[in-house]
N, C-alpha and C positions, 0 to 999 in steps of 0.2 A: 325658315321664316323669310320670306320674299320684299325685297327692297327697289324702290324705285328715286334714281337722283335725278338730280335737278342743277345744271352746271351753268353760271351765269357771268358774264362779266362786263365791266361798264365804268362807268367815271365813278370813279372812289370817293367822290363828294356826294355822291349822290345814294351810295349802300347804305346806308342808317335809314334812309328813308324806307326803303325794302325789307329791311330787317325789321323795321318797326309793323311796315305790314303780315308779313311773314308771320310775325310771334302775335299776333290779335285776330283780323280775317283769318289766314292763314291756318291758324292752328284749329279753330273754330270750323274752320270748311271738314279738315280733317277729320277730329275729334268727332263728326257726326257722320262718317263712313263705316259701314260695319267693316270688320276685320282690322280695325287701326290698332297698331300698339306701338306709338311713339315714334319720333323725327329727332332730327336734328340740323343744326344750321354752323355754316362754318364759313369764314371769311381771311381773303386777306387785303385788310385796307389799304394796304398800299398801295397794293397792282389793281385792285377792283376786279376779287375772285371773293364770287359768292355758291358755294357748296349747300345743296337741301338735301337731305336724305330723310325717308318716310320708310318707316316699315308697317308689314303687311303678315296677318296670319297665315295665307293661304293665295296663291296665286293668282285665284279667280279675284278673293278678295282686292287685290291691287289690280288688277282688270278690269274689277267693276267703280273702279276711285276714277280710272282714267281720264273720262269724258268731261265729268265734272270740274277736276281739276285743269286739265287741257285749257276747257274755255274761260277761266280765273287767274290762271297762271301770269299770264302776261299783264293783267291788269295789278295783280299782287305786286310784281315785280319794278312795273312802270316806278317813276321813269328813266330807274337805275339798267337795266337790263338793252344791252347794247346787242350780245350774242346771249343763245339758248339751247342748251343740248338738253336732252333726255335720255336717259339709259336705266335698263330693265336689270336686276339682280337677283339670282338665289343667294342667300346668306347662307355660305357651304361653313362656317366655321365664324363662332361670335364667343369672344371669351372675355369677359369682362371679370375686371378683379375690385376695382372701384368704381363708385358712381363718379362720371365726369363732370367737371363743374365747369362751369364760366371762367374764361381766362386761360384754359387747358389749351394743349395744341395738341393739332392731330398733326399725321404724317401721314399723306397718301401714295401708294406710287403704284401706277396704272398696267397693267402686261398684257401683253397677248401672246398666243398659243396656239399651235393646232391641237384641234376642237376632239382631236381622239385621245390627249392627254386629259382631259380636264379632270378625273377622276386622280391623276398623277401630281396633278397641279395643288388641289387639295388634302390630298395625303401630306405631301412635302412638308403646305404650308401647317398642316396642325401638330407633324412630327419636329417641325426644324425652327419654323419661326415664334412657334406658342411658348414652348420651351426656353429658347435663347430670350426671349421679351420678357418674360417672367421676371429673371434676373436683374431688369433695369430697374436706376429707381424711380419713383416715380410715375410707373405704369399702371393706368387706370383699364386698357383694354386691347385685346387683338381682335379683328377682323378680314375676314376675305368674303370678297361678293365676288360671284363667279356669272357670267356668260357662256354658258357650257354651248351652246349653236356656233357664237357668231366668234367662238376662244378670247373673250376680252374677261380681267378679272383688277377688280382693286383689292388691293391688301393693305391694310391702315394700322397703325397704331397709337393710342391714346395716350396722355399725359396728362395729369392732373395742373400744370404749369408750363409755362413755356423755357424757364430754366431746364426742366427735365427735359424735353424735348430736342432742346437743343445740346444737352448732356450725352442722349444717347444716339448723335448721330455716327459718329466712328465705328460703335459697335452693330448697329444695323445694317452700315453698309456693307460692314462684313459676311453680317448672314444673306443680306440681302443678294450679294455676289455666289454664296455657297446654295442660294433656294431656286437661283436662279438657272442655274448650271445644273443641280440635280433633276427639274422640274422641265426643263427646255422650256422654259417663259424668258422672253423679252420683256424687258419693262423698259416702258416708251416715255413713260413720263412720273416725276417727282414733285410731291408738292409738301409745302407747312402751310397747315390754315391755325387759326384760333378759334379756340367752342365757344360759341355765342352762346348755344342750346342742344344741352342733349338728354336724350329721354326714351327710354324704348325700355318696354313692360314684358314682361316674358308670364306672369298670372295672369 
């Protein structure tokens, strides 16, 4: 599948207004688009960060939805969003164990690499991160989103609750170190966000 990620920052006091808009008007807009397969909404309420991810059956379906969503996005996120960044990815690895739920936790590592190493990044993530993460208490799923042309990726682990997310920090720090060395990637950002909504359909 293919993914569009929207990352917004703003006044934490206004974040819930944007979330309500996304969960009503935003979700209705997405559901109307052909090829839509689900979405996730994740937030850092303390700092005022909001990550929304929409999933698409094909690259064409994602592209065809871009124009409509681009026109409506700013309005949906007002008055919260002071900054806004949009990125497109291929979902290279998606391994779900249990359905993530509201109140769970997401840890996302932003990575950069030589585009020539894209296959190495995917293979290493699948062979190293997935089996090691599966042993962690409370894991809901593991995902790797990748932009092969630009040499960028977003690796994430989802947990059923915030306690499990916190308890995994040391173990996943070790995995992150090993994976970055094997796959020749630079980890350029690391975040933990609350799961506000997450639903991806494969059927």
